[in-house]
N, C-alpha and C positions, 0 to 999 in steps of 0.2 A: 313640201308634195308635189313630186314632179305633175306635167299635164297629163301623162300615160294614166299614173296612179290615181288622178283623179276622176280621169274618163272609166276606169273601169270598174271605182266605186262604182261611180254616177248611177253606169250600166247595169252593176251587182244591186242596185239600191233597188234600181224599176224592175228590173228581171223577177226577183227572187218574193219583195214585196205584192208582186202583181200590179203595183202602182201605173204602168206605162211608162215607153222610154223617153228617159230625156232627152232627146233626140229631136224635138219640135220645131218647124220654121217653117218660113213662109217663103223665100226664095234659096231654091236650090243651088247654089254656087256659091264660093269661098275663094279659101289660097288653099296652095298646097305647098311641101316644101319636103324636100330629101334630102337624108343624112346617109354617114357610112356605117358600117354595120360590123362586127367582129366575125358574123356568120358566113362563112364562103357564098354566096349565091344571094344574097337578102340585104336589105337596104331599110332603114327607119323610114316611114310612111307619114305623114303628118296631114291631118284636113284639120282645116281650122273655118268657121264663117258663121252669118245670121244672120236674120232679117232686122235685126232692130235690141233695144238693152235687154230683154226677156228673151228671145230668142237667138241664141247662143251655142256653139258647138265648138267641142276640140277634143281631137282622136290620136295617138299615134301609135303605134305598133310597126313590128318587124311585117316586111312581105319580101316573097318570093319575085326577084329581079324577073322573071319570065312575066309575073301577071302587068306586067307595063310596056304595053303590044304598043312598036314606035319608035321605040329608043334601040341604040343602038348603041349597049353601054361600050362597044371598043372604039369609041371616036374621042376625039385627045382635045382639049382644050374646052373652054367655054363654047355653046353653041346654043343654039335655041331648038327648041326641041318641041313635037307637039307629039301629045302620046292618049290611047285611052286604055280601060278597065274596063274587061265587061263581067258581068256577070247576070246570073238569070233577073234581079231584079230593076236592075236599070243597068246602064252606061258611064262610067266619068270619063269624060273632054280632058283633058289636060294640056293647057300650053306653057310655055316659059323657059329659062333657058336651065342648060345640065352643066357641071367641070365633073368628069371623072363621079362620083357616086355621092355627086354634093347638087345641089336646084331647089329651084322653087317658080311659083309660076300663078298661075288662075285654073278654078276648076267650072265646070257646070256640072249638073247631074240631068242625065234622061232618063226617066222610071218608064220600065219596062211597061205598057198598058195594061197587058195581060195575069202582071204577076200573082197581084192584089186575091183576085179572082181565083186564080191556079191555087193559089195557098190556101183560100179558103175553100176549094172543093176538097183537098184535103183536112182538114181540119182544124186551121189556122185562119181565122180570123179574125177581125179588128186591125189588121195594120193598115194605119192612112197613109196619104201620099207622103203628107212631112217627113214621118219616119221609115217611108221608103229606103231613101240613101242608107239607114244605118244598116236596114239587109244586105242592102248592094255592100257595103264596105268590110261588113264583117262574113261575104259571100253561107249565107243561109242559102240555099243553092235549092231548090224543086231537089233535088236526089235527097240532099239531107234531113230535108223535111219528110221523103218518102221513108228512108231511113230508118226516121226516130221514132215515125207512128208504127213502123215494122215490130220496132224494139220491145214494144207493149210496156210504156214510160206510163204511168198514171200523172194526172193533172199539167200534164204537157200541153201548153200552149203556145201562143208565137212569139210572146218576152220570152219564156223560159227557154224555147227553140233558141232565140238569142245567145242566151246568157249559156248555152250549151257551147254557141258556137266561141265566146268568150273565152270560157274554162274548158276546152278545147273535152269537151263531153261528146263523144261518138261509142261508132260499137264496137270499135274496137276496145274499148275501155267495159263498156257492157256486159263483151263479151268474156274479156277476163275478170270481173267481177265473180260474175256467175260462175266462170271458172272454178273461182276457190273460191264458190258455198256458197257466196251471197245471191240473195235474189234484188236486188236494186231496180226496183219501180216505180218510185216518187220521183218526182221530176228535182225538188228540191233536195231531195237528200244526196242525188248523184252529183247535183251543183256545189252545194258542201262538202262532198267526199272530195273534187275536185283542189275546193277551196281550201281544205284545212290538210293535206296531203295523205286521204284515206285512197292509199294504192292496192291494186293485186298483192306488190307482194310484198307489203304491210300487214293485207290480210293472210294470207299463207305463213307470216314468219308469228302469226300471233295463231295458227291453228297447230307448228309444230309446238306450241306449247300448251299445247288443249284447250282453247279458246277458242269460241267461233261466236264471238258478243253480235246483237244487231246492231243497225246503222247507228242509231242516235250514240251507245256505248261508243265506238268506231269512233266516231267525232270526239266524244268526250277523250278516250284517248288521246286522239292528238291533241286537241288543245290544252292540256295537263299533260303532256307529256311522258305516257304511259310508255314503253319503249319494251322491242325485248328485251335489251340489255340491262332495265330494270328489274324485270321479272326474272331476267335470271341472276342480278347479283341476289334479289329475297331470296330465290333459291338457296343460292348458295350459304348463307344465315337460317337455313331451315324450315321459312314461309313459303310453304309447298302447293302453288294452286291455289292465293287467295280471293274470293270473290272477284270481278268487272269491279262491281261498288267500293268495294276496298281497294282495289287497287286507284282507283278514281282519287278517294277521299283521302291516302296517303301523300298521291302526288298531290294536292288543292294543301292540303296541311302542313305539308313540307315532312312528311316522316323519310325520310332518306338513309339510306344503311349506314353513310356515317353516322347519323343521330342515332340508328338502332346499336350501332358498337358502341357508342358513347355513353349510352345507358347502359350497357350492359359490362361495361370497363366501371360502371357504378355499381356493381350487384344488383342490378336489376337483369333478372335475366327471364326465360320461358312466358317473356307478353304475348298476350295475340295482337291480334295488327288492332282490331277493336280499342285495347291499350292503349296500344300505340298511339293509337289516332286522340284518344282521350285526354292520356298525357302532353302531345301537345298541342293544341286546344288550348288547353289549361295552361302551356305555357313552362310545364316541367320541360327542365335541358338539361 
């Protein structure tokens, strides 16, 4: 598993489970590296550091080149660089070398002394001094916190606000889901929607087939592969608008259009969805 994937997994575990961020460390210093990206105007930026065996962090993600104040990206050849990254939570001061979009060096983090108090005044308390670097790296800004508070999302605390940033839950995403007919008011569900690909487009496509499932069933649809293509294939076989739970059961137990056609070729026709699922469970092929 890549370091980026490990970092996201650790942060997800903390954000969704509410167990606190896994970024605790004492010395807010470490190493940075820069790498090229396939996306124009962006680079891969990695940070790692720690204060001992049990206080280590490692994160890597794509950043905009404009975030690095003090770098002249047009400078040719290997050269020394000093740059800063300014966030509401604090400032990263970096030094090292750069050649093109590749480089490495050391950083130190200067936390904004008023950030935690301002976040607490917005209802997002519990951010420790050690965790503040993570909020800077993922740009959990005061304006973002205000926007999410104004969105009326239930169960939103500081750790889930961080998860919102990691998984790109923002005003636009929430508005589009609501426009599609959902009322996403739970922070955990919004995070799960992003993780499992419950997009506004997916919700709208289901509405075209007469389905308006709740949040849990939407997530189950994505996990088990209930797609509009699958629904359309079932309609072509005469199964018009099975219930959401039936669609999920069909996918879980492997009741595919091919399976239905195979049964029909052996004279087993006019079977209900429940009968199809039962046959599959009992190994009738």
